[in-house]
C-alpha positions in Angstrom: 0.0 0.2 -0.1 3.0 2.2 0.8 4.2 2.0 -2.6 0.9 2.8 -4.2 0.3 5.8 -2.2 3.8 6.9 -2.6 3.3 6.8 -6.5 0.0 8.5 -6.1 1.6 11.3 -3.9 4.5 12.0 -6.7 1.9 12.1 -9.4 0.0 14.8 -7.3 3.4 16.5 -7.2 4.0 16.3 -11.1 0.3 17.8 -11.6 1.2 20.4 -8.9 3.6 21.4 -10.7 1.6 22.2 -13.8 0.4 24.7 -11.7 3.4 26.6 -10.3 3.9 30.2 -10.5 7.0 32.1 -10.8 7.6 31.8 -7.2 11.5 30.6 -6.5 12.4 27.7 -4.1 13.4 28.2 -0.5 16.4 27.0 1.5 13.9 25.6 3.9 9.5 24.9 3.9 9.7 24.0 7.6 8.0 27.0 9.4 9.4 25.6 12.8 12.9 25.7 11.2 14.4 28.2 14.0 18.1 27.6 12.2 16.6 29.5 9.1 15.5 33.0 8.8 11.9 32.9 7.8 12.2 36.6 6.9 9.3 39.1 7.8 5.7 37.8 8.4 2.0 38.8 8.1 -1.2 38.1 9.7 -3.6 36.1 7.3 -7.2 36.5 7.5 -9.3 33.3 8.2 -10.5 33.7 4.5 -6.9 33.6 3.0 -6.0 30.5 5.3 -9.3 28.6 4.5 -8.7 29.6 0.6 -5.3 28.2 0.8 -6.3 24.5 1.9 -9.5 24.6 -0.8 -6.7 25.3 -3.1 -4.1 22.5 -1.7 -7.5 20.2 -2.2 -7.8 21.0 -5.4 -4.1 20.8 -7.0 -2.9 17.9 -4.7 -5.2 15.8 -4.9 -3.6 13.4 -2.5 -3.6 16.0 0.4 -5.0 14.2 3.0 -2.1 11.8 2.7 0.1 14.7 4.2 0.1 16.8 7.6 0.2 20.5 6.2 1.8 23.1 7.7 2.3 26.6 6.7 3.0 29.7 7.7 2.8 33.7 6.3 6.2 35.3 5.1 7.2 38.1 3.3 9.5 37.4 0.3 10.4 40.3 -2.2 7.5 42.5 -0.9 5.1 40.1 -1.6 2.8 38.3 1.1 3.1 34.5 0.6 2.5 31.3 2.5 5.2 29.1 3.2 3.8 25.4 3.2 5.2 22.1 4.2 3.5 18.8 3.5 4.3 15.5 5.6 3.7 12.7 4.5 1.5 10.3 6.8 2.2 6.9 7.6 0.4 4.8 9.9 -1.5 8.3 11.5 2.4 9.6 11.8 3.7 12.4 9.9 7.3 11.3 8.8 9.9 14.2 8.8 12.0 12.9 6.4 9.8 11.1 3.8 10.9 11.2 0.1 7.1 12.4 -0.7 7.5 15.2 1.5 7.2 18.6 -0.3 7.4 22.5 0.4 5.8 24.8 -2.2 4.9 28.7 -1.6 1.6 30.0 -2.4 0.5 33.3 -3.0 -2.9 34.2 -2.0 -3.3 37.0 -4.3 -3.2 35.2 -7.4 -4.1 32.1 -5.9 -1.1 30.0 -7.5 1.5 27.8 -6.0 5.1 28.1 -6.7 7.8 25.7 -7.7 7.0 22.4 -5.6 10.4 21.1 -3.9 10.3 17.5 -3.3 12.3 15.3 -0.6 11.8 18.1 2.0 13.3 16.9 5.6 10.3 19.1 7.7 10.7 18.8 11.2 13.9 18.6 13.0 12.8 16.9 16.7 12.4 13.6 15.4 11.5 11.4 12.5 7.5 11.1 13.4 5.2 13.5 14.8 1.7 12.4 15.3 -1.1 13.4 12.9 -3.6 16.2 14.8 -7.0 14.9 14.5 -9.5 17.9 14.6 
């Protein structure tokens, strides 16, 4: 099942790349990475947060297989969301799974930037529990 899930996730990454905008890749997509300067931030509205997740659902078909962590950053004067997607296996998000990816999202244009796969997205361990809402 993991192999099938991984291939679905990689197909989702390929589809998402078709929607990519002119946003450039970053060094880190981990909002909790204190060793990397995330730059200035801004406070997104509840509507902008909801739109991010709605657009994630539309552009990343396997989004339910991932735990999404996002934060608001300012890059080149643009207010963007920094998004890290951790692959979930057996109800645990795997920090260094090969299907993890990062992406920037522009809430004004509703476009995603370059999808960057193979991201290590948490430094405190290799697995973290999936939050249940």
